[in-house]
C-alpha positions as CSV (number, residue, x, y, z in Angstrom):
1,M,152.5,140.2,128.3
2,K,156.2,139.5,128.6
3,A,158.8,140.6,126.0
4,C,162.4,139.6,125.6
5,I,165.1,141.5,123.6
6,I,168.1,139.3,122.8
7,S,171.2,141.2,121.6
8,L,174.8,141.9,122.2
9,G,174.0,144.9,124.3
10,A,174.3,147.7,121.7
11,K,172.7,151.1,122.5
12,S,170.0,150.7,119.9
13,S,169.0,147.4,121.4
14,K,168.9,149.0,124.8
15,D,166.7,151.7,123.4
16,V,164.2,149.2,122.1
17,A,164.1,147.3,125.4
18,K,163.6,150.6,127.3
19,E,160.7,151.6,125.1
20,C,159.1,148.2,125.3
21,K,158.7,148.7,129.1
22,N,156.0,151.3,128.2
23,Y,153.9,148.6,126.6
24,F,154.7,145.2,128.1
25,K,154.2,144.2,131.7
26,K,157.7,142.7,131.8
27,V,160.7,143.2,129.6
28,D,164.0,141.3,129.8
29,H,167.2,142.2,127.8
30,L,169.3,139.0,127.4
31,N,172.9,138.6,126.2
32,L,173.0,136.7,122.9
33,K,176.4,135.1,123.9
34,K,174.8,133.4,126.9
35,I,172.2,131.5,124.9
36,R,172.6,128.0,123.5
37,V,170.2,125.8,121.6
38,H,169.8,122.0,122.1
39,V,168.5,119.9,119.3
40,S,167.2,116.3,119.7
41,S,164.6,114.0,118.3
42,K,162.2,115.5,120.8
43,G,162.6,119.0,119.4
44,L,164.5,122.2,120.1
45,R,165.2,123.7,123.5
46,V,166.7,127.1,124.2
47,F,168.8,127.7,127.3
48,Y,170.0,131.0,128.9
49,E,172.8,130.7,131.4
50,D,172.2,126.9,131.4
51,K,168.5,127.2,132.3
52,D,165.5,126.8,130.1
53,L,164.6,130.1,128.5
54,E,161.7,131.7,130.4
55,D,158.3,131.7,128.7
56,Y,157.8,135.0,126.8
57,D,155.0,136.3,124.5
58,C,157.4,138.2,122.2
59,V,161.1,137.7,121.4
60,Y,163.0,140.2,119.2
61,I,166.6,139.1,118.3
62,R,169.3,141.5,117.3
63,G,173.1,141.3,117.0
64,S,176.1,140.8,114.7
65,H,176.0,138.8,111.5
66,K,178.6,136.6,113.1
67,Y,175.8,135.1,115.2
68,S,173.5,134.4,112.3
69,L,173.3,130.6,112.8
70,L,172.5,131.0,116.5
71,K,169.8,133.7,115.8
72,R,168.3,131.4,113.2
73,S,168.3,128.5,115.6
74,I,166.7,130.4,118.5
75,T,163.9,131.7,116.2
76,S,163.3,128.3,114.8
77,A,162.8,126.9,118.3
78,L,160.5,129.7,119.4
79,M,158.5,130.8,116.3
80,D,155.4,128.6,116.9
81,K,155.2,129.5,120.6
82,V,155.8,133.2,120.7
83,Y,155.7,136.2,118.4
84,V,159.0,136.8,116.6
85,P,159.2,139.7,114.0
86,I,162.0,138.1,112.0
87,S,161.7,134.7,110.4
88,P,164.5,132.1,110.8
89,S,165.6,132.2,107.1
90,S,166.0,136.0,107.4
91,F,169.1,135.5,109.5
92,T,170.7,133.6,106.7
93,I,169.4,135.7,103.8
94,G,169.7,139.2,105.4
95,N,173.2,138.7,106.7
96,D,174.7,137.7,103.4
97,K,174.9,140.6,100.9
98,F,174.7,138.3,97.8
99,L,171.8,136.2,99.1
100,T,170.0,139.4,99.9
101,M,170.5,140.5,96.3
102,L,169.1,137.2,95.0
103,H,166.0,137.4,97.1
104,L,165.4,141.1,96.2
105,A,165.8,140.2,92.5
106,R,163.3,137.3,92.8
107,K,160.7,139.7,94.3
108,K,161.4,142.3,91.6
109,V,162.9,144.8,94.0
110,P,165.3,147.1,92.0
111,I,169.0,146.5,92.7
112,P,172.3,147.4,91.0
113,K,173.8,144.8,88.7
114,T,175.7,142.4,90.9
115,Y,178.2,139.6,90.4
116,L,179.5,136.9,92.7
117,A,183.0,135.6,92.3
118,M,183.9,132.5,94.5
119,N,187.6,133.0,93.9
120,A,190.2,135.4,92.5
121,K,190.3,133.7,89.1
122,K,186.6,134.2,88.6
123,A,186.8,137.7,89.8
124,R,189.4,138.6,87.2
125,E,187.2,137.2,84.5
126,I,184.3,139.4,85.7
127,L,186.5,142.5,85.8
128,K,187.0,142.2,82.1
129,E,183.3,142.3,81.4
130,V,182.0,145.1,83.7
131,N,181.6,148.8,83.1
132,Y,183.6,151.0,85.4
133,P,183.5,152.3,88.1
134,I,182.5,149.4,90.3
135,I,182.1,148.5,93.9
136,M,183.9,145.5,95.4
137,K,182.9,144.0,98.8
138,V,182.8,140.9,100.9
139,P,179.4,139.2,101.5
140,S,179.4,139.7,105.3
141,G,180.8,143.1,105.9
142,T,178.8,145.7,108.0
143,Q,178.9,149.4,108.8
144,G,180.7,150.2,105.5
145,K,183.6,147.8,106.2
146,G,184.9,145.6,103.5
147,I,183.7,147.9,100.7
148,V,186.1,149.3,98.1
149,F,185.6,151.6,95.0
150,A,187.5,150.9,91.8
151,D,187.3,153.3,88.8
152,T,189.4,151.2,86.3
153,E,190.2,147.6,85.7
154,Q,193.8,148.1,86.8
155,S,192.7,149.6,90.2
156,A,190.2,146.8,90.6
157,K,193.0,144.2,90.0
158,S,195.1,145.9,92.6
159,V,192.3,145.7,95.1
160,L,191.6,142.1,94.2
161,D,195.1,141.2,95.4
162,L,194.2,142.4,98.8
163,F,190.8,140.6,98.8
164,E,192.6,137.4,97.7
165,V,194.3,137.2,101.1
166,L,190.9,137.0,102.8
167,K,190.1,133.8,100.9
168,Q,186.4,134.3,100.7
169,P,183.8,135.1,97.9
170,L,183.8,138.6,96.5
171,I,180.8,140.7,95.3
172,I,181.3,143.0,92.4
173,Q,178.6,145.6,91.8
174,E,177.9,148.4,89.4
175,F,178.5,151.8,90.8
176,I,175.5,154.1,91.0
177,D,176.5,157.8,91.2
178,T,174.5,159.5,93.9
179,S,177.1,162.1,94.9
180,A,178.4,159.9,97.8
181,T,175.0,159.7,99.5
182,D,172.5,157.0,100.3
183,V,169.2,156.7,102.2
184,R,168.6,154.6,105.3
185,A,165.0,153.6,105.9
186,I,163.7,151.8,109.0
187,V,160.8,149.5,107.9
188,V,158.4,148.3,110.6
189,G,155.6,146.2,109.3
190,D,154.1,147.9,106.3
191,K,155.5,151.3,107.0
192,V,158.7,153.3,106.8
193,V,158.8,154.7,110.4
194,A,161.9,156.8,109.9
195,S,164.4,157.7,107.2
196,M,167.6,159.8,106.8
197,K,170.0,160.7,104.1
198,R,173.6,159.8,104.8
199,I,176.4,161.9,103.3
200,A,179.9,160.5,103.1
201,K,182.8,162.4,104.6
202,K,185.1,164.2,102.1
203,G,187.2,161.8,100.0
204,D,185.0,158.7,100.9
205,L,182.1,157.1,99.0
206,R,180.8,155.2,102.0
207,A,178.0,157.2,103.6
208,N,177.7,155.0,106.8
209,F,177.4,156.9,110.1
210,H,180.0,154.5,111.6
211,M,182.5,155.5,108.8
212,G,182.2,159.2,109.6
213,G,179.3,160.0,107.3
214,K,176.9,162.8,108.2
215,C,173.2,162.1,108.7
216,R,170.2,164.4,108.2
217,K,166.5,164.0,108.3
218,Y,165.1,163.0,104.9
219,E,161.6,162.5,103.5
220,M,161.6,159.6,101.1
221,S,159.4,159.6,98.0
222,Y,156.4,157.3,97.9
223,E,158.2,155.1,95.3
224,A,161.3,154.8,97.5
225,Q,159.2,153.9,100.5
226,E,157.5,151.2,98.6
227,V,160.9,149.8,97.5
228,A,162.1,149.8,101.1
229,I,159.0,148.0,102.3
230,N,159.2,145.4,99.5
231,A,162.8,144.8,100.3
232,A,162.0,144.0,104.0
233,K,159.3,141.6,102.9
234,A,161.7,140.0,100.4
235,V,164.1,139.0,103.2
236,K,161.1,138.1,105.5
237,A,161.8,140.7,108.2
238,E,159.0,142.8,109.8
239,I,161.7,145.1,111.3
240,C,164.5,146.0,109.0
241,G,166.9,148.7,108.0
242,V,167.0,149.2,104.2
243,D,169.8,151.2,102.4
244,I,168.7,152.8,99.1
245,L,170.5,154.7,96.4
246,E,168.3,157.3,94.9
247,G,169.6,157.8,91.3
248,R,167.3,157.8,88.3
249,K,165.2,155.3,90.4
250,P,165.6,154.0,93.9
251,M,167.7,150.9,94.2
252,V,168.4,148.7,97.3
253,I,172.0,148.1,98.1
254,E,171.7,146.4,101.5
255,T,169.3,145.3,104.2
256,N,170.1,145.2,107.9
257,L,168.3,143.0,110.4
258,S,169.9,144.8,113.4
259,P,170.1,148.4,112.3
260,G,171.7,151.0,114.6
261,F,169.6,154.1,115.5
262,Q,172.3,156.5,116.8
263,G,172.7,158.6,113.7
264,L,169.1,158.3,112.8
265,N,167.8,159.4,116.2
266,K,170.1,162.4,116.1
267,A,168.9,163.3,112.6
268,I,165.2,163.0,113.1
269,K,165.2,164.1,116.8
270,K,163.1,161.1,117.8
271,N,163.8,157.6,119.3
272,V,163.2,155.0,116.6
273,G,162.9,152.4,119.4
274,E,159.4,153.8,120.3
275,P,157.5,152.8,117.1
276,I,159.3,149.4,117.1
277,A,158.2,148.8,120.7
278,K,154.6,149.7,119.9
279,Y,154.6,147.5,116.8
280,L,156.0,144.5,118.8
281,F,153.3,145.0,121.4
282,E,150.5,145.2,118.9
283,K,151.7,142.2,116.9
284,T,152.2,140.2,120.1
285,K,148.5,140.8,121.0
286,E,147.5,139.7,117.5
287,F,149.6,136.6,117.8
288,K,148.2,135.6,121.2
289,E,144.6,136.2,120.0
290,S,145.1,134.2,116.8
291,G,146.5,131.4,118.9
292,K,143.5,131.4,121.2
293,K,141.2,131.4,118.2
294,K,143.1,128.5,116.7
295,D,142.8,126.6,119.9
296,V,139.1,127.2,120.2
297,D,138.6,126.3,116.5
298,E,140.4,123.0,117.0
299,I,138.4,122.2,120.1
300,M,135.2,123.1,118.4
301,N,136.0,120.8,115.5
302,G,136.8,118.1,117.9
303,L,133.5,118.6,119.8
304,E,131.5,118.6,116.7
305,K,133.0,115.2,115.7
306,S,133.2,113.4,119.1
307,H,131.4,115.6,121.6
308,E,134.3,115.2,124.0
309,I,137.7,116.8,124.7
310,I,140.6,116.0,127.0
311,T,141.6,119.0,129.1
312,N,142.7,119.9,132.6
313,L,140.2,121.1,135.2
314,N,140.8,124.7,136.2
315,I,139.5,124.8,139.8
316,K,140.0,127.8,142.0
317,E,138.3,128.1,145.4
318,G,135.9,125.4,144.4
319,V,134.9,127.1,141.2
320,I,135.4,125.2,137.9
321,K,136.2,127.2,134.8
322,I,135.2,125.4,131.6
323,P,136.9,126.0,128.3
324,R,135.5,128.7,126.1
325,A,134.7,126.2,123.3
326,V,132.7,124.0,125.7
327,A,130.7,127.0,126.8
328,S,130.1,127.9,123.1
329,V,128.7,124.4,122.3
330,T,126.6,124.0,125.5
331,K,125.4,127.6,125.6
332,F,126.2,127.7,129.3
333,D,127.0,131.0,130.9
334,S,127.4,132.3,134.5
335,D,123.6,133.0,134.8
336,K,122.5,129.6,133.6
337,E,120.7,127.3,136.1
338,V,122.1,123.9,135.9
339,V,121.8,120.5,137.7
340,I,125.1,119.0,138.7
341,K,125.3,115.2,139.1
342,V,128.4,113.8,140.7
343,E,130.0,110.5,141.3
344,K,133.6,109.6,142.1
345,G,135.6,110.4,139.0
346,K,132.5,111.6,137.1
347,L,130.8,115.0,136.8
348,L,127.6,115.6,134.8
349,I,126.2,119.1,134.2
350,E,122.8,119.6,132.6
351,D,120.7,122.6,131.8
352,Y,117.9,122.7,134.4
353,K,115.3,124.0,131.9
354,W,115.9,121.1,129.6
355,L,115.1,118.7,132.5
356,Q,111.7,120.3,133.3
């Protein structure tokens, strides 16, 4: 089987590609920037460096939220042909903080109280209603960027003046006091394969590793693991980073479709890329087997109705291989004695015993 990792070349993506080589026969790591998608009435085509993308059995796409539309387009084009662990809609939902909150809320995943202000005027109205302190952030920020803490209405208004310059929607969220810590979980399928506690550096409330926060190995409670798994399902991602605040009860504050592993690997003394690679391999096998079963079922249904199918002859060194569904209906196997009748453009195979 062949796998393809499409990313912007971050170390975590390279780790996954490296680990995949222990499972897949061939693994390619392609640059997301060199991919384009062509849409026409005939369907979607994916190109890499101006050539049709090679046929793969598994494609795992990672990369910045700035490429959400491209990642969604690639996945939409490939999802019926190959195994992809993240659905097309995930790249829209998971890369927008407020859309993430909406889908989490719909699936009853616990989240902090969250407001969306489309402009500064609406934001000022919300600031009069909320309880302080609060968190203010832009919908598309990552790695702790674009997040500001405000402990009073006055300080929030001051921050709002800065956000107003950005001319984009603003998220206002209740502050959950967890002593400047949060938990990052990596969800793969129905399991949390790794987790760590992130501790913000002194004077900062953002616990992100990229913002200078410290990471240490952490064993999540069963309840918190269930929350993380449900959050990943809510955004339709089989591989997902989930950030949780563990206060009186675990609450999800963010999901990440392309989580980094540097801090986590260091904290748990393991490579998170390994369980991801193993999962990709196992799910790809399932995908291929289910596809074969579907093809066989369709052929069987067709044979039961019409007793004929249209297919290509698979002839190698004079040996004809018949489709599995045909063998199933005729009960032919390699030991069966048959009579072969031939004419130009016609081949008839009959069971020898039935002719006696």
